N, C-alpha and C positions, 0 to 999 in steps of 0.2 A: 423400882419402875418393875413390874411382872413380865418375864418372858411370854409372848405368845405367837402360837404358831399362824402364819398368813391367813389361813381359813377363818380361826379367831380373831385377828383385827378386824377381818371383813365384816363377821358376825357383830364385832362391839362396835364399830361403826354405824352399821345399818340399824343395829337394835336401838343406838343412843338418839339416833335424828327421828324415828317411828315414835318414841316416845315424846319428843320434841313436834311431836306430830307431821313430820312430814313422809311424805307417801315415797315407799320402796318401787322404784321403776326398773324396767330390765334394761340390759347392756343393749346398746344398738351394735349393727355391725360397723364394724372399723370401714367398710367402704361408704362413703359419703352417697348422700339420697339427695338428687336433685341440689348439689352445691357444687358448683364446678371451681368455685374459690380453693376447693380441698383436695389434694391428691387421696388422702386417708385423712380420716379422724384424729385428730392431734391432740384433742383434749377433752375433759366430760361434757363440758358446754357445748361443743360442736353441735351435736346431732339435735340440741336444743335451740338452736340459732332462734328458729321463727317463735318461740316463744317470747323469747327478750326485745322481740323486735316488734312484738304487738301481732302479726300475723296470724297466729295460730292461738289458740287459749287449751292452756295446759292443764293435765286433770287435776292438778291442787297447784296452790300457789306454792307450796312448798314441797320439795321433791329431793332425794335421797338415791343414789346405785356405786356399781361399781362400773367401769367401762375400760376395754383395751385402746389403748391410744399408740400412734407410731409418729416417731419424730424422726424424719430422714434427715435433718440436719445434723443428726448426733451420731449418724454410721461412723464417721472417721474418727469419735470420742468413744465409741466402746472400746473397752480394756483398763479404765480406769476405774475408779473405788464405786462409781454410781451412775454412771453413762449408760442409756440404753437404749438400744432400737424401739424398743415394743416395750411399755410398762402398763400398769392398772391402776389405774385411777380412781380413789374413793372421792366420790364429790357429792356435794351439797347445794341446794340453790331457793332463794328466795325471790320467787317472780312479782313484784311487785307487791310485797306484802314487809318482812321485817328488813332493815337495810345495817348499816355501819355499826352502830352500839351491840345490837342482838348479836350480830355475827359473831363479834371478836368474843362476847361472852360464853357464846355456844362452842367458839373453838377453843378458848381455855377453860372451861368447864369439862368437855372431853379428855384432852390433855392431860390435864393436872388431876381433875378429881375421879374419872373413870378408867383413866389408862394410865394412873399414876405417875406422869414426869413429873420430873425434879425442876420444877419451876426456875430455880435457880440458875440451870443450863438452858433456857428457852430465852431465843433472841428475838424480837419482832422488830420487821424492819417496814416502814411507811416511804408515800410517795412525796418527794419534797415539790413538786409541782415545775412548771416550764412556761415561762413568761414569753417566749416566742408564740406559741401554742393557744396562750391565753389560759393556759389551766392551772388554777390557783392548788398550795399545797395541803395534802391530804391530813389537814388538823385533829379533825374530829376523829379519826383512828388514833390518833395519838392519845385524845382523850379517854377514849373509848378501852385502851388497853390500860390505861390509870387505873380507870374505875375498876377493872379487875385484879388492881394490885400489882401490876407489873411497874417496878422500878424506872425511873427515865434512863438510868443508865442504860439498861436492855433493850429500849427504844431507840431504831437506826433509821435516819432519816437518808434515803438513798433517791438516784435518780431516773433513767428509764427502764431500769431493771423493774421496778415497781409500778409501772403502767403496762398495764395487760392487752392485748390482742390489736386487732381483732383475730379471730381464727379464721385470716386467710387476707384479701387485699384490702377489703372494706368490711364494715358489720359493727356490732356490738363491742365495745371497750371501755375501760374506767380505770380508775389507780386501783391498787391492789395492795394487800398488807400482806406479810409472809410470816412466819414460824421458823426458827433456825433452833437446831439443838448444837449443843458446843459438846463435843466430841472428844475433848483434852488438848491437855498441853501438848501431847507428843507428836500432837497435827498442825502446830502451828503456836504463833505468839497470840496472848487473848488480846480480844477487841478491848480498845480506851474509845472514851466518847470524844468523836473530832477526827479520831483515827483512821486506818483503813479496816474494811469490815472484810477478815478472809471468807467467801462464800463458796470457797473451791474445797478447800481443804479439812480444817477445823470445824467452822461452820456448817452444816449442812440443812439445806431445807428441807422440813419433813412436812409441810403443809402452806399452801396458798389461800388461809384462810377466810379470804375474800378479795375477789375480784367485783370492785363496786360499778355496776352494768349503770352508766350514766349517762353517757354520751355513744353516737353514731359515727364511726368515718366513713364517708362517703367517698365516691370515685374518683374525684376530685383532691383526697386526700384532707380537706376539713373536716369539722367535727360539727355534731348539731345534739340536743338533746334527744335523749329516749322517748318513747312516751309513756313507760313508766323506770322506777327505779329498782334496782334487780342484784341479788348479791349471788354471787357464781364462785364454790369453794373447791379448791381439789387435791388430795393429799396421796401422792405416788405411794402404793401401797410396798413396793421392793425399797423405798427408802425408809419406809416406817419401820417394816420389818428390820431392817439393818439396824435401826439403831435401838428397837425397844430387844434385841435380844444380842446387843453388845458385839456386832458382827464387824470386821473392819470394812469390808464391802457388801453392798448389793448381791455377788454373786456367790456368798458363803449363806445367804438366807435360805429355806427352805422352797423358795421359788426356783432358784437356779443353781443350788449347790450339788443335787440330783443330775441335772444336764453337764454342769461341772466334772463331775466323777466320769462320767460317758466321753467327754469331750479329752479327757486326761486318757482313758484305755485307749480311745482313738489313734490318736497322735504316738502312744508307748514313749520309746525313748527319748526321742526329738520334742519334746513338748516343753511349751512356755506356757507362763499363765497368761500374758495376754491373749496370748492366740487361744488357751481354751476359754477365754472368756468372750472371745469374738466368735468363735463356733458354738459356745450354748445361747449366745443372744442371737445372732443370726438366724440360728436354726429354729430358733422358738418365735423369731418375727416373721420366718418366710411359711412356716407351718400354720399361722395365726392367717395369713394372707391365703395361702393356698384354700384352706377353710372355705373363705368367702368366694371361692370360683375365679380367683383372680390369676390367672394363667403366665409364667414367667414369659417376659418377650422384651423386644428392643425398647419399646417406646411408655411414656404414660405409666398406669399404675402396675402393668406387669413389669418394668425394667427394676423395680425395686428388688422383689424376691429373685429374679435375675442376678443383680448384681451382689444380695446376698450369698444366696446358693454360690454364684460364683467363686466369690471372696472365699468360701470355705474348703471349697476344690483344689483352689491354688494351695491353698495352705498346708492341706493334707498330700498333692503332689510333690511340693516341694520338697518336702521332708521324706518324703519315697512312702508315704501310706496311700492306701486305695481309698477314697471316700466312699463311704459308707454310712447314711444318716438314721437306718432304720430306727435303730434304737432311741433316739433322740426324737423322732417321729411319735412312737410308742410312749417314750417317759411324758412328753408332752400330754399327749390324750390323755393318760392317766391322771396328771397333774391338774391339768386344767378343763377335762371334759364336762365336772358335773355344773362348773359355772359357765361354761361356752359348748353346749353341747352339739353346736355346729360340725366340732372338731369330732365327734364321733362318728356322725353320719357320713362325713366327708373324708374318713380314714384311707379308704380306696384310693379316691382321687387324690388325696396329698400324695399317697407313696409313689403313685403312678406319675405325677407331674414332678414330683422330685428325682426319680430315677430318668426322666425322658432329659430332665436339665443336665442333669451329671453325664449321660452317656454321649450329652452332643457336645460337651465343653471339656469334659477330659483330653480328646483327640487336640482339640486347640492349644490347650496349657503345656501339654508334654511336647508338644512341637516347639512352642513360642519360648520356655524354658530350654529345651536343646539348641532353639536358634541364641538364645542370650548365653549360653555356655559357646558355642561356637564364636561369638563376638568377641568374647573375653578370652579364649585359648589362642585366638588369631591376630587380635588387638592388644598388645599391652597396654597402651596407655587408657583403653576402657576400663580398665581397672583402677585408674584413678577418676575416670570422671567418665561415663558411659554416656556415649554421644546420642545427642537427640534427637539424630535424624534416623539414625538405627532404630529407635525406641517409637517414632514414628512409623515407619516400616512395618513394626512390629504388629503395631495396632489397627492399621489401616489394609494389608496385606496378611497376615496371620490370624486378626482378630484376636491377638490378646491383650485385654482390658489395663488401659495404663496403669490401675491400683495394684495389680499384679504384677508388673516388670517393677513398680518402685519397690512393693513389698520384698519381691525377690533379690534385688537389689540390696536394702536397706539389711537383710539377711546375711549379706556378705561384707556390708560394710562400705560399700562402694556409692558414690554420691551419682546422681543423675544431672545431667545436663538441660534442665528444666525449662529455660529461655532459649534454646535453640531450638527442643520440641514444640513450644508455643509458637514460634516463626515459622517453624514448616505448617502445623497445625492450620495458621492464619493465612499463609500461601496457600495452601489445599481450599481455605473456605471461601477465600475470593477467586479462584477459578474453579470452583463449583458452582452452578445455577441450583441455588435452593428454591424449592418451592411450597409456600407458607399455603393452607388451605382452614379457613376458617367457617366451621357452621352456627348458623344463628336461627332462631326461634322466628318466625316469622310475626309482622308486627301485629295482626290480628289477633292470632295465638297468645300473645303476650298481652294485648289488651283485652281479651276476652277472661284469661285468669286474672287479670286484677279486678276486672268488673265482678267476679263470681268469690273472687279469694274468700272475703268475711260472710257470703252467706251461711246459713246454717246446714248443718249437716242433711244429707236426704235421707231420709229411712226406706230401704230398698228392701221391696215387697216380691221383686222379681224371681224368685226362689220357688215361691208357693203359687202364685198367679201371675198370669198375665194382662189382666185387668185391675185398674187401682181409681179411683176416684180422689183426688185431691185440690190441692189450693198452689196456683203461682204466686211465688216468693220476689223471683225477680228476672225481668226481659231485660235484653240487649240487643238492639237492632242493628244490621249492616245492610247494604244498599240491595243484597241478594239474600239473606238469612235473615231467621229471628233464633236466638237462643235464649232458653227459657229454663228456671230450676222449678221443682216444686217442693212441696215438704215430704210428701212419697213419692215413690215412683215404681212400675216394675221395668221398667227401660235399662239394661245393663250399661253402665257407662265404661268404656274400651278402659281394660288395663289388665295385668297379668298375660297380653297377649292377645287377648278375645277382644274381638271388635263389637264395638258399640251396637244396640238393638237398634232397629227399623220399627216403624208402625204410623199409629193415628194417634191424634188427640181431637176431641171435641170441647166446645164451649156453649153455652146457650148462644152465642152469636159467631162461632167461627169455628172452620172445619181446617185442619193443621194436618201435615205431612210432616212425620219426624224421619229423617233422613240418617240421621245417626245421633248417636249419645256419648260424650264425653266425661272425664271425670276430672276436677279441679279438686285438689285434696279427696274429701269425701262427701263433696257435691256435686251431683249427677246433673250435668248440662244438657239439655236437649237440643239438638239442633235443626232446625223445621223450614218448612216454606208453608206461609200461608195459600190455602187454597181459596178459600172464601172467609168472609167476616174479619174479625181482628179478636185478638187477646190481651188483655191488658193484666197489671199486677194485681193480685188480692182476688182474681175471679176462679171460683170452682171449674176445674176442667177432668175431664175424662180421658183415662191414658190407655190405650190399647197396644200391646206390642204386635208385631206382624209372628203368628205362632210359627209357621211353614221354615222361616229364615232364622227363629229362634233353636227349631230342632233340629235345623242343619247344622247350625253354630255347636250345639252342643255334642252331635255326632262328632265333630272333628275335634273339640277340645277333648273329651273323653278320650278319642284316639289317641291324643298326643301324650297321655297320661300311660296309657297301654305302651304305646310306640317307645316311650322312656324308660319302663320296664324290659322290654324286651330288649334293647339296646344293653341294657345292664346284663342279661342273661347271657347275651347271643356276642356284644364284643369287650363288656368288663365294663365294672364299675367306675373305671374313670370316665365314661362316656356321659358326664353330666351335662344337664340342658344347661346351653347358652345363650338361650334367646328363643323366642317362637312367636307364630301369629297364625289366630285360628279365625275364620270367616266362613262365612253360610258356603262359600264355593271350595274351599279347600283349606288343609293345613302345612305350615311351614315350622319344621323344628331342628333347630341348631344345637350341636353339640360339639362335646370336646374328643377328638379321635386324629391321631397324626398323620393318618395315611386315609385314602377312599377305602370305603368300606366295599370289598368285594362282592362277585354278584352274588356267589353263592352264602355270603352273611346277609345280604339283602334278604334273598331268599326264605331264610330262617327266621329274620326280623320278622318279615311280613305274613308267614306261616302261625308262629306264635302269637302273633296280635288277632288272627283269624280266628284261632284255635280258642283264644281267650273270648272272643265274641261271641261264640257258637256254643261256649259255657254258660253262656246268659247269666253271669253273676250279677246280684242286684249291689248296687250303691247303697253303701251307707255314708252319711256325714255326721262328724262328731266335733264338737267344741269343745277345746281343751287348753292349757297353757301350752306355750310353745315348748318348754323345756319337755312337757308330758307327751307330746308330740314327737319329739325327735328320740327321745327315750324308747317309746314304741316300733320305731324303724320307720317312721314317713319320711320320707322325701323331702328334703326342703330347697329352695333355688337361691344359692347362698348369694349374696350381695343385695337380696331383695329387702325390702322392711317389712318386717311383721307385729303387729300388735304383739301384747302380751298373751291375749286370747286368739288363738286362731282356728281355721277349720281343717279339719282333714277329711279327703274324700278318699274313699276306698272301694277298690274292687273288687272284692275275694280278697284273696292273701298275695294274690300276684304285683297289684297297685296298692301304694300307699302314699298320699303325698299330701304337702298342703297347699292349701289352693280357695281362691274366693268366688272363683268364677261358676257358670252355671254348666251342669251335666245332665246326660243322658240317666233315665233310672234302671236301668239293667244294661249290661255291654250288648246284649243282643242286640240291642236299639239301633247300635249303631250298624247295622246291617254288613257291610262289608269294607274292608280295607285295603288299599290297591297302592303301591308307593310307583310315584310318577319319575321323580329324580334322585340322585343323590350326587351333590356336588361341594366344591371345595367355596367356604366363605373366607378363610383367612388361614393362616399359617395356624395349623392344628387345630381347626374349628370347618366342620365338616356341616351339611345341611340336606337334612332329608324333606321333601314335597310328598304330599300324598294325599287323599281323595276317600270319602266315605258315604254309605247309601246309595243314593241313586247316580250320584256323579262317579262312583267307584264302579257300577254297575255298567255305565256308559261308556267308560274308558276301556272295560273289558271287552265290551262289544265291538269297538273300535279297533281294538287289536286281535279280535279274531277276523273281523273282516277284513284288516289289512294283509294278516297271516293268509287267509285264502287266495287274495288277489295276487300276492307273489307266489304263492303254490300253482296257481292257474298260468302266470306269467314263466314262470320255470317248467311248466310243465311237468310237476311231483303232486307228491301227496303234501299237506300242509306237515305232519312229522319229518318227511327229508326234507325241508327246507333249509337248514342250517348245514345240511351236509351236501345239498346240491350247492349252496353259496360257497363252503370251505374250497370245492373242486375247481369252480368258476375261477376264486381268488388266485388259486395256485397257477391255473394255465395264463392269469393276466402274469402273476409276477416271473413267471417261467419267460415271459417275452420281453418283459422288462428288461431283463436279467440279458437275456441275449442283445435287444436293444443297445443297452448302456455300456455292455462289454465292446460291441461293435463300434460303439461311438467312442470309448476309449482308445481303441486301438488306430483309429484314423485321426484323433486329434482334436473330433467335435463335440459340442456338449449340447443337452439338449435341457437346460434350466428351465422351471417353472416358475424363479425367481430368481433376480438376482443384483447385488449392489455392486458398483465398483469408485472408490475413492480413496485418498489419501490418508494413511495413520500413522503417527507420529512419524512423518515424512518418507513414509514408504507406501509403494503403491499394494491396495489390497484389493481380493475379487470375494465377494462371500455370497454363497447362491444356495438355492434348493434345489432337490432333483429325486425323481423316481428312479431307484436304482438299489443294489445289495451293497452291502458292508465292503466285498472284494471290489467291484465295480468302480465303487466310490473313493478307495484307496487307490487305486490303479489310474483314476482321472487325476487324481491331485496332484499324485507324483509328476505323471505328465505336467500339468499345467504349472507346478514349482522350477521345474528342471526347465521349462522354456524362457523362464526367466522376465517373463514380461510385466510378471507382480512378484511382490516378495513376502507377502501374507496371502495364503488362500483359507476360506473356509468353507466346508462345504458341511450340507444339512440334510439328512436322508431318514426316513421311518420305517418301520417293521412294527410287527403286532404286538413288541413290549413298549414300544415309545419311540422318540426322537432319537438319532442318532447325529452325533459331531464330531467333525474331523478338523485340525489346525494344521496347517504347514506354515515354516516361518523360515524364510531366508532373508532375516535381520536382526538387529537387535532388540526387536520386540520376542519374547519369550513365548512359544507356544502355547504350554500350560496356563502361562499365568491370564494370555489372552483367552483362552477356552473358560476360565474359571470365571472371568469377567464375564462375558455374553450369557452365561448359564445362569447366573445369580437372579435375573428377571424371573426366569422360568423354572427356579428350584433345582435345576441341573447340578450334574457333578462330573468331574473328570479331571486328567491330568496326565503329564505324559513328559517328555524329556522336551529342551529349549526350539528344538526344530521340528518336532511333531507331536501331536497332543489327542486324543479322544474322549470322548464323553457322550452323556446323553442328558436327557429330562423325561419323566414316567409319561407326558403328554404328548403324543404323536402327532400334532398340529402345533408344536411350539415353535419350530421354523420360523413362522412368519413372525411371533413376536420377536424372537432372537434376530432378523434381521431388520425390524422397524428400529431394534436398539441400536443394532450397529451402524445405523442412517444417523442416528443423533448422538451417537458418542462424540 
């Protein structure tokens, strides 16, 4: 067997299947598209699921590619010879074409005759059936392997391990046949027919040579036949490279060895192979996920990179090493960027998100590890069995992940009282009120998609013309509206954040008002109201887009491209788009940023966009491959599904982006760009809303009118309004301060809102008030000293945000209480058991804090 690099293996695999009439297709994003059953793509077949279900028509009945896959269930197994969180799958498919006999022959010929595997070291497993499920043994695959020349003692009949799928809770599935390589006697005993088959150590799976998709697992866990029989194959590139190059583990292959070297350098003297493997794998996986625009978070997809990164950070800190993974990022992009171009274009965002997560987690780990040392030094019994209740407090109070605690204790050979921990967790769970929310698609929406899912793709003519004559292919009527699809249309269907077109349509007998346009796959569905007459399937129809509405949408859409580019220049490359909505009235643009964009930065962004508008750069549109577009520097929305050929929209050199929407011909057509608001959407996600064209002119006129009215009311010039307001605020603050100091001296209060209640068995007072910090502290001291309440929480505000103060004359620690009430408003604080202070960036957060205290 000839040693080959991973690049050569990819090429040999794809070349072979292309010779066998398979169409090479591009890899899909690891973020699933419209598939709620998956967190990440976990197999080569997963992005192609609709082909197997017969919901979409494949570009060819025979396909092949390489696809990155993530298996979150393998995270804790990483560190042995061949388990990985992320791996590359070499795949080939037959969709309603050839079946078992041909699939087995293709696999055997590729391995033995093309890649020169020794057939004596290959073993083939098949499915033995399941009587309870009514699934018969796969005797066809046994006969197919025999026809290839495989001896019977190299064919192993197994159970559920050889029934694959589905890729989620339900979907296509079926029996499979797998190929294993005998790595030698040093890894375990030889397989004897009828005996145990060691598929962990000695015999390594190198190819699932055929998942025979013949069944569909339904939501009720029963099975039904699929409309067509198909074949899904998959070979893990890392395992194949390991075997072909005589490596002891996948970490010695050229796909991971360079990262292993970096991990070893990072850990220094305190290194060990298992930790090196863990960091190498977890970094590679995190980098690939971050490249798709997924941000670390506490739930959903974001939880996976957070968990992976934090395991690596904890491993470094526990060994006294500063966590710095920039070299891992650089090397991963260098190794995989040619195959997955999104890595190159997302470089800055990857680095930014990685550093943000590290900086946020390092203090938590350092504090948590310190707490573990304190427990071990003060309680000798903890060295024998670390208490579960202490671990639970570290997790819930100090934010240290349980797996970090386990890893730290394991490194010290200390056992962990997991049963006690689970008891604490269960008690906490029962005492907590958990609210579960589920989103659902409306029944009408789902019904409409089902009605149009099999209608032919629509030819969109709207880039060049606003009017088209066509033929009605499908009509669906509801009580209020009519939905119809045509062969061609100039109406843009809502997608990519751009709203659907509106307009009119006419047939020989009817007049129709089109109030919106949606897309079902690649079919444009017009949503309409009948003004007069009627429409019928097969009729000729004249379609006319509302030109003014389209122009307004195009202005706003093109402005989002300029805004995206301006944010990159002013804020940084990490400010990648996380969502948008473009209508004729306004634009909304969501992007990644850890804090609010300052007024000065917003002014720079707005000025830069308007500068590009005044440059009046022409728009260029280019059709090219996705890889060519990314290599040329075009921005892509990571996580978005793109075809192999993409449309690149450029305005001069400043804005180059992949986009299928409609745009102005020149930047000058936008007219004017005005930002109307900048707000928070979620942690780390900001939103800018803006207007263009006549709407922007109207906003500027309204602002001017308001400024002139304010100047008149303040008896000053418009240019002096800010200074006059500042003087008035100073006068007001002075009066408030005098009043609050007097109230504090007299023992009276003037709260704007207050809450009185018991907390943990102690009387508590929480209130908001208008006063400076000195007066608030004096008032709080007086209230706690009176002894009528044991916990006092006072909230005030100034120009920098909300200020919070807590006094405690009870078993409740002031610092812990303060941290708890500030969490909902993203605040920070701390202090002594009897007094603590802190704040939050939003000056109006006091109301939220009081509401939270009421519900505690």
